[in-house]
N, C-alpha and C positions, 0 to 999 in steps of 0.2 A: 277510435282514432287516437285518443289520448294515451291508451295503453301501448299502442304501436310506437308513438313518439317516445314514451318513457323507455320502451325496450331498446330503441335505437340509441338513445342517450346513454343507457347503461352499457350497451355494446361498445360504443365509442369510448366511454370512460374506461372500460375494461381493457380495450386495445391499447389506449394511451398508457395505462398503468403497466401493462405487460411490456410495452416498448421501453418505458423508463427503467424498469427492473432489468430488462435484457441489456440495455445500453450500459447501465451501471456495472453489471456483472462482466460484460465484455471489456469495458474500460479498465476495470480493476485487474482482470486476468492479463490483458495486454500490457499494462504498465509493469506488472510483476514479471511477466515473461521477458519484456524488453530489457529490464534491468538484469535479470538472471542470465540471459543468453549473451548479453554484451559485457558481462562481468562488471556491471555498474559503470561502464565507460560512457554510456549515453545517459543524458538526463532529459526530463520532459519539462520544457520551459524553465530550465535551471533548477529543477527540483528533483530530488531522488528520495526513494522510499526504502527504508531499512527495517529489518526485524531484529530485535534484541535476542541474542542466542546464549548469553551468559549472565550471571548475576553480578558482574563487576560494577554496574551502575545502580544497584539497589541501595536505597529504597526509591530513588527517583524514577528509574525505569526497571521494569521487571521483565523476566524472560517471556518472550512472545509479544511484547509491546511493539507496535508499528510506529516508526518515527519518520518525520518528513524533514529532510535537510535541504537547505537552499545554498547554492553556490554563492560564495561571498569572497570579496577581495581579502587577502591575508591581513592587510593593515587595519581592517575593520573588526577583526577578532580581538576579544578582550579576555583577560583572566576571568574565569568563572563561566565562560561560554562552553557549551557542549558541542564538540565537533566530531564529524565522521571522516575517517581517512583510511587509506590503503596502507597496511603495514608492510614494511619492506625488509625486516630483519628478524632473526630468531623465530620464536613461536608466533610472531605477528605476521610473518611473511605471507603475502597474498590474501590476507584476511581483512575484511572491513571491520574497523574498530571504531566504537563510539565512546569517547571518554571526555572528561572535563579538562579544560585548559587550566594549568596551575602556574604556568610561567611562559613568558615570550621573550625571545632574543632576536635581535637584528644583527646579522653578521654579513659584512660586505654587501649590504643592500638587500639581503634575502632574509625572510622571516622563518624562524624555527620555533616550534611549540613544544613545551613540556606538558604532557598530558598524563592523567591518571584516572583509573576507575574509582568511584566513590568508595567501593568496598575493598579496594586493593591497598596494600601497604606500600608496594614498590611502584615507582614512576615508570611509565612506558619509555621505550627508546625515543630519542629526539625525532620529532615529526617536522619535515620540511614542507614548505608551502605547496610544492608540486605533488604532494601526497594527498592533499585535501580534497574531499568530496563536497563538504559544505558544513554549515553551522546548523545544528538541530533547532528548528523553529517551532515544531508542533508534534505533540504525541496524539495520534489518532485513536481515541478511546474506543469508538465504535468499531473501526477496522481491526483494532487489537483484539477486541472481544470476538469478532467474527473469525479472525485468524486462529485464535485459541480454540474456538469451537470447531471450525472446519478442519483443523489439523488432526482431529480425532476421526476414527473411522465412522462412528455414528453421526458426528457433525457433518462430515463430508456428504454422506447420503442424505441427511435431513436438509442441508442448506444448499447443496449443489445439484445432486442427482434428482431429487424429488421436485424441486422447482422447475428444472429443465423439462422433466417428464410432464409436469403439470402444464407448462406453456405449450409444449408440442401437442399433448392430448387435447387440451381445450381448443386449440386452433383446428385440429382435425374434426372434433365434435361440432364446433361452430360451423365449419365449412359443410359438413354433412347435413346439419340442420337447415342451413340456408338453402342447399340444393333441394332438400325434401320440401321446404316451404314453397320454393319456386315451382316445383313439380305439382304441388297441390293447387296452387293458384292458377296453373295452366289448365288443370282438369275441371 
């Protein structure tokens, strides 16, 4: 009887663990897809997630780092803050840029930001408040590591395909074993 109870506790724990992993994977994929397909126009509870794609902010942020930016009122941004914004001219056009604020101007009641990458020599074109996505508040070390691993072919198979196959196959095996056990108990 004790063995049966321990087996049920193990099964319940296993199911809960699988559900948590599955929900985390789905949540991560949905948030990334939501931002990618909306061109970052939508935020999740005023937060956006960005991936660093250039070395302009090294050594603070490296290529592949995942950053969380929070929508913030322009008047609360200070020199030294790192902001993410949508570029609107030259090589910045339609690109999400994450750089440090090096100066702030208020012209006719509107805020404008002077920004620059830490590794860059030249300042970015002037950024208006309506271009802002938010202030970077957090660098997700674990998600950055996962992103860097998953972005390789081997990592994709090891961390996406194999876990999904494991969850599906373990559920199938568990269902088959339960049916077999019920069949034996009837006989």
